[in-house]
N, C-alpha and C positions, 0 to 999 in steps of 0.2 A: 626351633631356633635356626636361623638361616646360617648356612655355611658359606665360606668365602668363595668356594668353587661349586656352583650349581651344575649338576649334570644336564646334558642337553635336553633330556626328556622333560625336566622341570621347566626349562625355558620355553620349550615348545608348547607345553600345556598352558603356561601363563600367557603366552602371546596368541594362543589359539592357532598355531601354525600346523602344517601338515605333519603327519607321523614321521618319526625319525627313520622308520624302516623303508621309506621311499628311496628311490635312487638318488645318489648324492647330487646329481646335476640335472634333475628333472625340470623341464620348463614349467612355468606357472600355468595352472588350469584356469578356466574361465571363472570358476568360483573364487579362486585365490585372488585373481586380478580384481574382481569386484570388491574385494575388501579394501583396496586402496582408496582412501577418501571416505571410507565408511567407518569400520571399527579401527582401522589403521589410518595414519596420516597419509597424504598422497605419496610419500616416499618410503612408507613401510614401518614407521614407528608405532608403538602402541599409543593410540589417541587418548585413552582414558587416564585418569589419575592413578597413583599407587594406592594400595589398600588403606594406608593411614593418611593419605592426602598430602603427604610432604612433597611428593612430586605431583604437580597439578596436571589437569588435563591440558592437552595442546589445543589452543583456540585460534591458531592462525599465525602466531609469531609476531615479531617486531618488523613491520614491513615499510616503515617510513621514518625519516629523520625527525628528531625532536624539533619543536618550534625554534626558529632562529639559528639552526645549524648551518655552518659554513665549512666547506671541505678543507680550507687552509688552516682551520683551527683544530683539526684532528677530530676524533670521534667523541662527541660529548656523551658523558655517562647518563643514560636515561634513568638510572637507578641510583643517582648520586646521594639521595637521602637515606638509602638503606644502611643499616648498621649490622655488624656481624652478630649472628645468633650465639656463636661461641667460637673459640680458637682452639684447634687441635695442636697439641705440643707433645713432646716426649713424656711429660708428666701425666697427661690425661688420655693418651691415645688408646689405652686398653679398653675404655668404654666405647670407643668408636671403631674398634678393630675390624668388625665384620663389614664395615663400609669403606675400608681402606684396601689398597693393593699391597702386595708384598714389597713393591718398590717404595711406596710412600711410607710404609712402616719402617723399612730400612733407613730411609732418609731421616725420619723423625728420631730414630734410635742413634744414628751416627753423626748427624749434622745439626748442631744447636741453632744454626741460622735458619733452618727450614721450619716453617710453621704454616698452618692451614686455617685462615679465617673463613668460617662457613657462613653463608648468607642464605636468604630465602631463595628457593628454586624458581627460576623464571625460564619458561620454554620459549625462547625468542626466535628459534629457527624459522626462516621464511625464505621461499624461493619464488621466482616469477611463475605465473600461471602456466606459461608455455612449458616450463620444466615439469610441472605436475602432469600436464597432458602428455608430454613425451614419455615420461616414466610409465604411465598406465598403458599407453599405446604400444610401447616396445616390449614391455615385460613378458608377454606370452611368446615372443619371437626369439629372445636372446637366450643363449646357451653357453655353457663353459665346456670347451673341448680341450683337454689337457690343461695348458696354462694360458690359453687364449680364448677370447670371446668371439662367438660367431653370431651372425644375424643382425649386425649393425652396432650402433652405440646409443647409450642413454646415460644421463647424468647419474642415475642409479640403476644399473643393469639388473640387479638382483634384490628387489625391495623385500622379498620374503626369502632370505638366504637359507640354504640347506647345507652349506659347507663353509669352512673357515676361509677358503680361497675366494668364495663369492663375496664374503664380507670385505675382504681386502681389496677386491676389484671395485666395490662400491666406494671405498675410500679413494682409490686412485683415479676414478673417473668422475668424482663428484663435481657439481657445478661451481665454477669459480668466475662466473661472469662472462665466459666465452673467451676472454682475453684480458691480460693484466700487464700493466706497466707500473713498476714500483721501485723506489729507492729505499734501502734499509741499511741498518748498522748491526753488526754482530760483535761479540766480545768473548774471546777465550780468557777465562778467569782462572788463574792458578790458585793453588791451595793457600798461598800466603796473601791472596787478595790482589796481586798484581794482574794487570790486564792491558790490552791494547785494542784499538778500534779497527774493525774491518768495515769498509764501505762497499756496497754493490748496487748495481742497477740491473733489473731483471725484466725481460719480456717473455711472457708465457702465452702463446696463442693456440687455442684448440682448433682442430682441423676445420670445423664449420666456419670459423672466423677468418680463414685464409682466403685470399683472392683466387687461389687455385687449390681447392681441397684435393688431397691425395688419397689414393687407395691405401687402406690399412694404416692410417696415421691417426694417433690419438691427439698429439700436440707437438708443437715446436717450442724450443726453449733456448733463450740466449741470455747469458749473464756475464757481466764484466765487473772487475774490481775498480772501485774509485778511490780506495785508500786501503792500506798505507802506500807510500811511494814505491816500496819494493814489489808490490803486487799490481799497482795501477796500470791499466792498459791490457791486462790479460783477459781474454774473452773466451767463454765456453759456448758451444753450440750442441744441441741435442735434438735428434728426430726420434720421438717416442712412438713405437708402433702400437696398434690396437691389439692385434693377434700376435703375441710374442712367440708362438710356435712357427708361424709363417716367416717371421722376420725379427731379427734382434735389433736392439737399440744401436743407432749410429750416433757417434759423438766426435767432436773435433775441438781443438784448443788453439787459440792464437797466443803464442808465447811472446810477450813484449820484449823480453831480453834477446831472443833469437830472431824476432821479427819474421816469423813464419807460422803457417798453419800446418798442423799435423793431426792425424787420427788420434783419438783418445779412448782406446778400448778399456782403459782402466777407470773410466768415469762410470763406475757401476759397482754393485755388490759391496764388499768390505774395504774397498780402496778409500783413501783419504784425499780430500782436496786441500789446497793451500788455505791457511788462515783458520783451520779448525784445531790445530795442535793435536790432531789425532783423536779428538773427543767425539767426532761424529763421522760415521761412514757415509759413503756416497748414497747408499740406499736408505739412509735415515733422513735425508733432506725431505722436507715437507712431511716429516714423521715416518713415512714409508713411501717408496717409489721403486719402480723397476721390475725386473723379471723375478718371479717367485719360485723358479725351478730348483733352487738349491735346498728347499725345505719341504717337509711334509707338513700339511696344514690341517689343524683340527679345530672344529668349532666346539668350544666348551659350553657355551650357553649365555644366558643373560644374568645380570646382577645389578643391584643398586649400590653405587659408590659415590663418594665425593670427588668431583672432577673440577678442573679449572675452567670456569665458564663466565661469560659476561664480564670479562676482565678489562672493562673500559678505563679503569684507573691507569693502566699502562699506556693509554692513548693520550694522556694529558700533555699537550705541547709546552706547558709551562715548566715541566719537569726536565731536569738536566741529568745526564747519565751519571756523572761523577758524584754530584751532590745528593741525588734522590733515588737512583734506580739500582746501579750496579754495586753490589756489596760483596764482601768476603763470604764465601760459603754458599750463598744463595742470593738471588735478587731480593730487593726490599720486600719482605712479606706483607707489609701494610698495603702494598699496591696489588696484591693478589686477591682473588675471590674464588671460593669453591662452593659448589652447590651439589645437592643430591640429584643424580640423574641415573637413568637406566643405560647400561652399556652392553654391547656384545663383547665377549671374551674369546680371543682366538690365540691358539698356541701353535708355534712353528718350531719344528725340530729338524736340525741339520741332517740331511740325508747321508747315509753311509757312502763314503767316497767323494763327497762334496766338500768344498773348502769355504770357510767363513770364520771370522774371529768369534762370532756368536754361535754357540752350540744350540742354544734355545732362546726363543723370543716369545714374549706374551704381550699381545696388543689388546688394548681396551678401547672400543670404538663407540662413540656417542650414537645412540639410536636415532636421534632427530636429524643428524647431519651426515652420518656415516664418516665421521672424522676421527682419526686416531688421537686420543687425548692423553694416553699413557703408553709407554713401552717399558717392560722389564726385560733387559737384555742380559743373558747369562753367558759366561765363557764356555769353552769346550769341556770343562769339568763340571758344568752345570752349577757354577757359583755365580750368584747375582753380582753383576759388574756395573752396568750403567742403567740409569733410569731416565726415560724421556718424559717430560712434563710439559704439556703444550696448551697454554691458555688460549681460549677462543673469545671472539666477539661476533655479533651480528653486524656486518657492514650494511647498515640499514638503507643507505642511499642506493646500493646496488643489489639488494636482496641476496647477499652472499654471506653465509656463515663460514668463518675461516679463522686462521690463527692470528692472534695479536702478538704472539711471540712463540719461540720454541726454545726449550731448555733441555740440555742433556747433562746429567750429573754423573761423575765418575766416583764410585764408592772407594776405589783403591787409591786414587791420587788425591781426592778431596777437592779437585777442581770442577768447573762446570763450563759449558759452552752455551751462551745466551745469544739468540739470533732473532732477526726480524723486527727490530725496533725502528721507529722513525720520529722519535720525539724531537730530535735536533735536525730534522730535515724539513725544509720549507715546501717541498713538492708533494702534493697529495697523491695518494695511490689512485690509479685510474683503472676501473673495471670496464668491461664491454669493449675492449680494444680489438681492432682488426689488424691484419698484417699481410704483407706481400710475400709469397713463397720465395721470390728471388732474394729477399733480404735475410732469409734463413738458410743460405747456402754457404759452403766453406769459402768460396771466393769472396763473399761479402765480409767475412771476418778480417780479411786483410785491409779492407777500406775502413772498418770500424776501429781497428787497433789504433790507439792514441800515442803509442810510443814505438 
């Protein structure tokens, strides 16, 4: 009988990876690299089906839009005719317990609004061929030194990971189209169901898509509030380094009220940003980001669990936030879709002498996309506190698997923070964007501030 936490040796044997006794950060050998695109997918997932066939073999993914698709209509559900196989609730969760995380078990036990409709598993992950070629070409050269990567950059630097930190770097560097321009809405929802809308516009440009690529730069990030009026005009700027030993994150904020730009060293770790009501830390944006130096990282192994996947129902532009989506306790469960997939499980424990509100964090990372789909966050007494649930879709026009939304549940307050929606936005998200280095400088924030 499978246990909820497989030891690393079991996962290594199942995936046919190298022995756990090897050095934690050994570079890939020629034989290991040859497995990419053979028994493993080009980014390192197990290509074959699960033993019982519930998880199918990967056959290339969903690489093109459905017929008649138009960007201004949102992302059409290519599996709209699928029906749930079953729905996991508090009443029946015991029979599915081995395929659930501690966080989803806690939500089912404490939150009557949280349910998990389970559908047929579809492995839709697809990337451009250039990404596959880059991963295989760079894999033997990339190494982890301390908390930074040496030898260059790839969308998946460690396709056959040998440590928890390598898995988390795969998440942080995963391919998002090279550059992104998006508008989205977020909602801090209190336990009584009250909420308000936060609007934001974000530009995220990876180094290769800048007109002047920089040494040791992963990406530049600029985001400004568009609503409510009390936050409108505030703009954040981040320069995210590749090797975070050599260089730390640089961040600035344009404060609309003060009409000035200042350094923002607190835009990291467990600090909170405006509009989250303290339910999401800075390093939980995009599920996980930033420097990993405050934790000790442990790779637990692989397991099969139900994860939020192919959540195209959340893309429906005919849906309204108030009427159809945002509910007390949890987003409308009828709009969610869960599937059985293989994930990597990574445990992070706060180092002695380090500061963070989370004493322990457990991340569950989809093997096909290297994307964090769940986080169980524990307080410093090791009590389960907050649960991250992050539904994904394949953005088939751009060949980008990414989040359709992000959700953080607070078990203590009963509230949740729901982010990344665009149902009531008329502007399509744009992938493949390029940027000018000059537009991502502190001086540029003054020109961009609208108040």
